[in-house]
C-alpha atoms as a printed R data frame, in Angstrom:
   type eleno elety resid chain resno      x      y      z
1  ATOM     1    CA   MET     A     1 23.315 49.171 13.892
2  ATOM     2    CA   LYS     A     2 23.280 45.382 14.275
3  ATOM     3    CA   ILE     A     3 26.613 43.792 15.151
4  ATOM     4    CA   VAL     A     4 27.161 40.463 13.419
5  ATOM     5    CA   THR     A     5 29.162 37.833 15.247
6  ATOM     6    CA   ARG     A     6 29.908 34.391 13.942
7  ATOM     7    CA   THR     A     7 29.662 31.453 16.280
8  ATOM     8    CA   HIS     A     8 31.883 29.151 14.170
9  ATOM     9    CA   ALA     A     9 34.438 29.405 11.385
10 ATOM    10    CA   PRO     A    10 32.524 29.129  8.066
11 ATOM    11    CA   LYS     A    11 34.102 25.798  7.066
12 ATOM    12    CA   ASP     A    12 33.326 24.338 10.507
13 ATOM    13    CA   TRP     A    13 29.728 25.555 10.319
14 ATOM    14    CA   LEU     A    14 29.279 23.981  6.881
15 ATOM    15    CA   ALA     A    15 30.849 20.727  8.068
16 ATOM    16    CA   GLN     A    16 28.505 20.629 11.058
17 ATOM    17    CA   ILE     A    17 25.417 21.275  8.920
18 ATOM    18    CA   PHE     A    18 26.289 18.756  6.215
19 ATOM    19    CA   THR     A    19 27.226 15.939  8.604
20 ATOM    20    CA   ALA     A    20 23.764 15.938 10.161
21 ATOM    21    CA   LYS     A    21 21.937 12.607 10.229
22 ATOM    22    CA   ALA     A    22 19.230 13.985  7.908
23 ATOM    23    CA   VAL     A    23 21.846 14.711  5.242
24 ATOM    24    CA   ALA     A    24 23.259 11.186  5.388
25 ATOM    25    CA   GLN     A    25 19.744  9.754  5.085
26 ATOM    26    CA   GLY     A    26 18.781 11.904  2.090
27 ATOM    27    CA   GLY     A    27 16.367 13.977  4.159
28 ATOM    28    CA   VAL     A    28 15.965 17.722  4.506
29 ATOM    29    CA   ILE     A    29 17.607 20.442  6.561
30 ATOM    30    CA   ARG     A    30 16.139 23.877  7.221
31 ATOM    31    CA   ARG     A    31 17.936 27.007  8.327
32 ATOM    32    CA   LYS     A    32 16.962 30.667  8.593
33 ATOM    33    CA   ALA     A    33 18.323 32.574  5.591
34 ATOM    34    CA   ASP     A    34 19.590 35.398  7.830
35 ATOM    35    CA   TRP     A    35 21.510 32.935  9.977
36 ATOM    36    CA   VAL     A    36 23.103 31.313  6.913
37 ATOM    37    CA   ALA     A    37 24.137 34.755  5.651
38 ATOM    38    CA   GLN     A    38 25.636 35.590  9.042
39 ATOM    39    CA   GLU     A    39 27.521 32.337  9.531
40 ATOM    40    CA   VAL     A    40 28.918 31.566  6.062
41 ATOM    41    CA   GLY     A    41 27.351 33.887  3.522
42 ATOM    42    CA   ARG     A    42 24.564 33.033  1.153
43 ATOM    43    CA   ASP     A    43 26.823 32.548 -1.889
44 ATOM    44    CA   ARG     A    44 29.084 30.103 -0.081
45 ATOM    45    CA   PHE     A    45 26.120 28.114  1.239
46 ATOM    46    CA   GLU     A    46 24.520 27.929 -2.204
47 ATOM    47    CA   ALA     A    47 27.833 26.816 -3.728
48 ATOM    48    CA   GLU     A    48 28.134 24.017 -1.158
49 ATOM    49    CA   VAL     A    49 24.578 22.815 -1.817
50 ATOM    50    CA   ARG     A    50 25.249 22.895 -5.567
51 ATOM    51    CA   ARG     A    51 28.608 21.081 -5.157
52 ATOM    52    CA   ARG     A    52 26.831 18.242 -3.377
53 ATOM    53    CA   GLY     A    53 24.163 18.011 -6.095
54 ATOM    54    CA   PHE     A    54 21.371 18.814 -3.626
55 ATOM    55    CA   HIS     A    55 18.322 21.030 -4.149
56 ATOM    56    CA   LEU     A    56 17.765 24.357 -2.379
57 ATOM    57    CA   ILE     A    57 14.358 25.936 -1.803
58 ATOM    58    CA   GLU     A    58 13.724 29.352 -0.291
59 ATOM    59    CA   THR     A    59 10.402 29.765  1.449
60 ATOM    60    CA   GLY     A    60  9.642 32.766  3.587
61 ATOM    61    CA   ALA     A    61 12.655 33.356  5.829
62 ATOM    62    CA   ASP     A    62 13.891 29.756  5.511
63 ATOM    63    CA   LEU     A    63 16.266 27.880  3.252
64 ATOM    64    CA   VAL     A    64 15.380 24.216  2.841
65 ATOM    65    CA   VAL     A    65 17.936 21.788  1.465
66 ATOM    66    CA   ILE     A    66 16.687 18.559 -0.100
67 ATOM    67    CA   CYS     A    67 19.669 16.294  0.559
68 ATOM    68    CA   HIS     A    68 19.633 14.129 -2.536
69 ATOM    69    CA   SER     A    69 20.156 14.687 -6.221
70 ATOM    70    CA   GLY     A    70 17.013 12.912 -7.432
71 ATOM    71    CA   ALA     A    71 14.075 14.581 -9.083
72 ATOM    72    CA   ILE     A    72 11.701 16.681 -7.002
73 ATOM    73    CA   ARG     A    73  8.162 17.722 -7.773
74 ATOM    74    CA   VAL     A    74  6.229 20.552 -6.175
75 ATOM    75    CA   LEU     A    75  2.672 19.296 -5.792
76 ATOM    76    CA   PHE     A    76  0.866 22.476 -4.760
């Protein structure tokens, strides 16, 4: 049985993630989906991304947040 321990309060973790320089510059942030689930929960993370108008992509074990609300296009 795996014991789950949080390293931060969920609101503090979200604040830390979304105050990153990449976010302010409209860049991207990437986090392991399992880590997101452990720290804040997937639903809460998705709600925060949606609230900010950003885009969220899941690829393999990673969640990638495109930190702007403009159009995106997957090329291949």
